[in-house]
C-alpha positions in Angstrom: 32.9 -7.8 -59.7 32.9 -10.6 -62.3 30.6 -13.5 -61.6 31.2 -15.5 -64.8 34.0 -18.0 -65.2 37.5 -16.5 -65.8 37.9 -16.0 -69.6 41.6 -17.0 -69.3 44.1 -17.8 -66.6 47.2 -15.8 -65.9 50.3 -18.0 -65.7 52.9 -16.6 -63.4 54.2 -20.0 -62.3 57.8 -19.3 -63.3 57.8 -16.0 -61.5 56.3 -17.6 -58.3 59.1 -20.2 -58.6 61.6 -17.4 -58.8 60.1 -15.7 -55.7 60.3 -19.0 -53.8 63.9 -19.7 -54.7 65.0 -16.1 -54.1 63.3 -15.1 -50.9 61.9 -18.0 -48.8 65.1 -18.7 -47.0 65.6 -15.0 -46.0 64.5 -13.1 -43.0 62.7 -10.0 -44.3 61.0 -6.9 -42.9 58.1 -7.0 -45.3 55.8 -9.9 -46.2 54.6 -10.1 -49.8 51.5 -12.2 -50.6 51.2 -13.7 -54.0 48.9 -16.4 -55.3 49.8 -19.7 -53.6 52.8 -18.4 -51.7 54.0 -15.6 -49.3 57.6 -14.5 -49.0 59.5 -12.1 -46.7 61.7 -9.4 -48.2 63.9 -6.5 -47.2 63.5 -3.8 -49.9 66.4 -1.5 -50.7 66.0 2.3 -50.5 66.0 2.5 -54.3 63.2 -0.1 -54.5 61.1 1.8 -52.0 61.5 5.1 -53.9 60.6 3.5 -57.3 57.7 1.6 -55.6 56.2 4.9 -54.1 56.4 6.5 -57.6 54.6 3.5 -59.1 51.8 3.6 -56.6 51.3 7.3 -57.3 51.4 6.9 -61.1 49.2 3.8 -61.3 46.5 4.2 -58.6 44.2 6.4 -60.6 44.8 5.1 -64.1 41.3 4.9 -65.7 41.7 1.5 -67.2 42.4 0.2 -63.7 39.9 2.2 -61.7 36.9 2.4 -64.0 34.7 -0.2 -65.8 34.0 -0.4 -69.5 30.6 -0.1 -71.1 31.2 0.2 -74.9 33.7 -0.2 -77.7 35.1 3.2 -77.0 35.8 2.3 -73.4 37.6 -0.9 -74.6 39.7 1.1 -77.0 40.7 3.6 -74.2 41.5 0.7 -71.9 43.8 -0.9 -74.5 45.6 2.4 -75.1 46.0 2.9 -71.4 47.4 -0.6 -70.9 50.1 0.1 -73.5 51.0 3.3 -71.6 51.2 1.3 -68.3 53.3 -1.3 -70.0 55.8 1.4 -71.1 55.9 2.9 -67.5 56.6 -0.6 -66.1 59.5 -1.1 -68.6 60.9 2.4 -67.6 60.8 1.5 -63.9 62.6 -1.8 -64.6 65.3 0.1 -66.4 65.8 2.1 -63.2 66.0 -1.2 -61.3 68.6 -2.8 -63.5 71.1 -3.1 -60.6 68.4 -4.8 -58.5 67.0 -7.3 -60.9 67.1 -10.0 -58.2 65.1 -7.8 -55.8 61.4 -8.0 -54.9 60.1 -4.9 -56.8 61.6 -6.1 -60.1 59.8 -9.4 -59.6 56.4 -7.7 -58.8 56.8 -5.5 -61.9 57.5 -8.6 -63.9 54.3 -10.1 -62.6 52.4 -6.9 -63.7 54.0 -7.0 -67.2 53.3 -10.7 -67.6 49.6 -10.2 -66.7 49.3 -7.4 -69.4 51.2 -9.5 -72.0 48.9 -12.5 -71.5 45.8 -10.3 -71.6 46.9 -8.8 -74.9 47.5 -12.3 -76.2 43.9 -13.2 -75.1 42.7 -9.9 -76.7 44.3 -10.8 -80.0 42.2 -14.0 -80.1 39.0 -11.9 -79.8 39.7 -9.7 -82.9 37.4 -10.2 -85.8 37.9 -9.1 -89.4 35.3 -6.8 -91.0 32.6 -6.0 -88.4 29.6 -4.1 -89.4 28.8 -1.3 -86.9 25.5 -1.6 -85.2 24.6 1.8 -83.6 27.5 2.8 -81.3 28.9 -0.8 -81.3 31.3 -2.4 -83.7 32.2 -5.6 -81.7 29.7 -8.4 -81.4 28.1 -8.6 -77.9 29.8 -11.8 -76.9 33.2 -10.3 -77.9 32.5 -7.1 -75.9 31.6 -9.2 -72.9 34.8 -11.2 -73.3 36.8 -8.0 -73.3 34.9 -6.8 -70.2 35.6 -10.0 -68.3 39.2 -10.2 -69.4 39.8 -6.6 -68.4 38.3 -7.1 -65.0 40.5 -10.2 -64.4 43.5 -8.2 -65.4 42.4 -5.2 -63.3 42.2 -7.5 -60.3 45.7 -8.9 -61.0 47.2 -5.5 -61.3 45.4 -4.2 -58.2 46.8 -7.1 -56.1 50.2 -6.5 -57.5 50.0 -2.8 -56.7 49.1 -3.7 -53.1 52.5 -5.6 -52.9 54.2 -2.6 -54.5 52.8 -0.4 -51.8 54.1 -2.9 -49.2 57.6 -2.6 -50.7 57.2 1.2 -50.6 56.3 1.0 -46.9 53.0 2.9 -47.4 49.4 2.0 -47.1 47.8 0.4 -50.2 45.5 2.9 -52.0 41.9 2.8 -50.7 40.6 4.4 -53.9 41.1 3.9 -57.6 42.5 0.6 -58.8 42.7 -1.2 -55.5 39.3 -0.1 -54.0 37.4 -3.2 -55.2 40.2 -5.7 -54.8 41.2 -5.9 -51.2 41.6 -9.3 -49.7 42.9 -12.6 -51.0 44.1 -13.2 -54.6 41.4 -15.0 -56.6 43.3 -18.3 -57.2 40.8 -19.3 -59.9 42.3 -16.6 -62.1 45.8 -18.3 -62.0 47.4 -21.4 -63.4 48.4 -23.4 -60.3 52.1 -23.7 -60.1 54.1 -26.8 -59.1 56.0 -25.5 -56.1 58.2 -27.6 -53.8 56.9 -27.9 -50.2 58.6 -26.1 -47.4 58.7 -22.5 -46.1 56.7 -20.2 -48.2 55.0 -23.1 -49.9 51.4 -23.3 -51.2 48.7 -21.4 -49.4 45.2 -22.6 -50.2 
């Protein structure tokens, strides 16, 4: 697990606000836990079906279940993230009639985390880099990639746990989620300004 300060923070404040507005006044069968808030939801059959498929397709993705050690690993991780991004878009297309539902929201959180990581990744790119042995990125840049990928990995793992809850199945105990059970790491997120009341901030 990463012990250094977070290389960037994920900002899902708008999505958390949407969750609070949409779900905190409802009585739901499933509790979803997000950074700073929890909400109760009642997933539709279509959402449960799509959620089960997402868990199956994502739980063993290498970028999410393995750690990087070199430039080649970073390149494979970036390629895999684009594939995951495409899968998430495809699943949202299936959920067009349920855009106000909880699964669409969680998928939005996953996509937003990937988008913000890729923005962070763009800031790390250098121009011409002379290859040194098997490495072509400077050591500090590689480390920033490693730290950023681990932060994103934790975000996607916690999101996938909520997807599993929507699906009505146990969260995977291997692969992506194996090292990320428990509370969301709040230090990894921009703290939102949420109104007090039911489903409010949880420290």
